[in-house]
N, C-alpha and C positions, 0 to 999 in steps of 0.2 A: 337300612339293611333289607335285602331281598332274601326270602326264604322259599325254597322250592322243595315240596314233599313228593317223593316218588314211591311207586309200588310196581315193581317189575314183574313181568309174566315169566312163566317157566319156559316158554318157547323162545328159541334164539332169535328168530326173525322179528318177533315182537319186541324183544329187548333191543335189537338193533335200531328199531324205530324210536325207542326211548332214548338211546344214546344220541341219536341224531337230534331229537327234540331238545335234549340238554345242551348240545352244542349250539343249537339255534338260539336258545335263551341266553347263552354265554356271550354271543356276539353283541358287541356294543354295551355290555354290562358295565356301567360306571360306578355302581354301588357295591358295598360289601355284600357278599353272596354266600349263602349256606345251602347246600343240597343234602337232604337226608331222607332216610326211609328204608324200605325193604328193596334192596337191589337184586335180590334173588341170585346172587353170584358171589363166589369166593375168589380171592386173588391168589391164594397159594394153599399148600397142604396144611399149613399151620392154622388155617381158618376152618378146618373141618376134621371130623372124626367119623370114620365109617362112610357108608353110602357109595354111590357110583363114582367112578373117576371123572373129574371135570375135564372136559376137553380143553387143550391148550389154546385153540383158536377162539374159544368163547371167553377165556380169561383175557386174551389179548384184545378182544373187542372192547372189554370194559376198561382195560389199562389205557387203550388209545383215547377213550373218551375222557378219562381223568387227566392224562398228560396233555392232550391237545387243548383242554380248557383251563389248564394251569390250576387245577384243584389239588388239594392235599388232604390227608386224613387228619381229622381232629382227634387229639388224644382222648382216651377214655379210661375209666376205672371200673373194676369188676370183672365179671366173667368174660372170657374171650369169645364165647359163643352166644348168639342171640336167638337161636332156634334149636329145638330138640323134638325128636319124633315120639317121645314118650315111652320108649322101649329101653330095656337094659341088656347088658351082655353084648354078644356079637351082633345083635339086631339094633344096637344103639347108634343113632346118627345125630351128631351135633354140628352145627355150622354157624358161622358168623355172616349172616345175610344182611343184617341192618348196619348201616354205616352213616357217618356224618362227614361230608366233604366240605371244606371251608375255603377261606380267603385264598386267593391266588398269591403267588410270590410278589406280583406287581403291586397289589394293594398293601401287603405287609411292608414292602420297601417304601411305598409312599408314606405310610404312617411313621416309619422310623425316620425318614428324612424330615418329616414335619417336626418331630421331637428333637432332632439333632441339629437343626439349622439356626438355632438361637444364639445370639451373642449379647452380652450384657456389659455395662460399665457402671462405675460407682461415682457418686458425687461427693467431693470433699470440699467443704467451704465454698460450695457453689461451682466448683470446677470438676469437669469429668476427667476420670483417670482410667486409662487402659480398658481393654476389652477382655472378657474371658468367655470361653465357649461352654455352652450348656450341653451336657452329655446325657441328660435324663430328665424325666418329668414332663409336664405339659405347660403351655403358655396360658395365661389368664385369657378366658374367652374361647379357648380351644374346645371344639365339640366333645373331645374325649374327657375334658376336665369334669363336666357334669356327671358323666357316667361313672367315672372313677370315684367321685365324691359320694354319689348315691350308694355305691357298693360298700365303701368304707364306713359310711354312717350307719348303714343297715347292720353291719357286723357289730359296730359299737353299741347300737341301740338294743340289739338282742342280748348282748353281754350285760348291759345295764339292767334289762328286764329280769335276767336270771337272779339278780340280787334279791328280788322279792322272795325267792325260795330259801334264802339264807336266814335262819332263825336269829342270828346276831345283828342282822341289818335293821336299822331303824330309819325309815324314810321320812319325808316331809309330812307334817301333820295335815291331814285333810278330813273333811266331814265324813262320817261313817258311810253315808250313802254315795260318796264319790268314788270313782275308780282310782286305783293306786297310781301314783305318779312319782317318778323320780327324775325325769328329764323331758325337755321339749327340744325339738329340732326344727329349725326354720332356715331355709336358704343355706348360708354357710355359717350359721350360728347354732351353738348348742348350749342350753341352759340346764344346769344340774340343780336338783332340789334335795338337800340332805342336811342332817344335823352336824354341827361342828364338833365331832367327837373323834378321837384318834382311831378307835376301832372301826369307825365308818370310813374315815379317810383311807385307811389301809386297804379297803376293798377296791379302791379306785387305782391302785398301783400294781 
C-alpha cells in the first residue's frame, strides 16, 4: 500500500501545483493508494460554516484532481468539520479541510473479481461432482486472507483479555509472579486456558 500525506497551501496557484503533483504520483500507480491530510479546500457548503465564500473554480480544481485520478472519499465517523477558528457566534468558522481519499474503483473492482472468480467441486468416493461458484470470502494463500485473520484475531484476543476484569472468571492457574494468561495465538491456531466449569464456559458464548 502507498500512503501520500499532503498539506495544501492557502494560495490557489500553490494548490494547483499540489493537484498536479498528486496526478503525477497517480500515473502508473499499481498498488493500493491512500491520499490524506489537510487539503485546505472544501467541496461544498455542507463542509463549512461561516467564513468567506469559496470560489467555484477553486472547488472545481480540486474535484478535477479527485475524479481524474479515480479517487474517492473514505467514510468517516465523528464531526463533519476538522478545523475551527476558535471563535463563537457570528465569528465562528468551521470547515472540513482534512480528508482521506482512497482506492480507485479500478482497484476495488480488481479485488472483487479476485474474490468472486473461484469455483469449487466436491469429492464423493474419490469422484468429483459438480462445480459451485464462490460468492464471498478469500482463497487460501490470498494476500487478503492474512490481513483479515489478523483483524479478526485481534478483536477476539481483546475480548478474551476483558475476561480478567470479570470477578466471576477463574483463569488457568499460573505462578503468582507470572503474567495472567487465558489464551495463546499462533499462525492460524488459538489455544484457550480455562477451568472446566459451566460458569466459565458461558463466558465464551
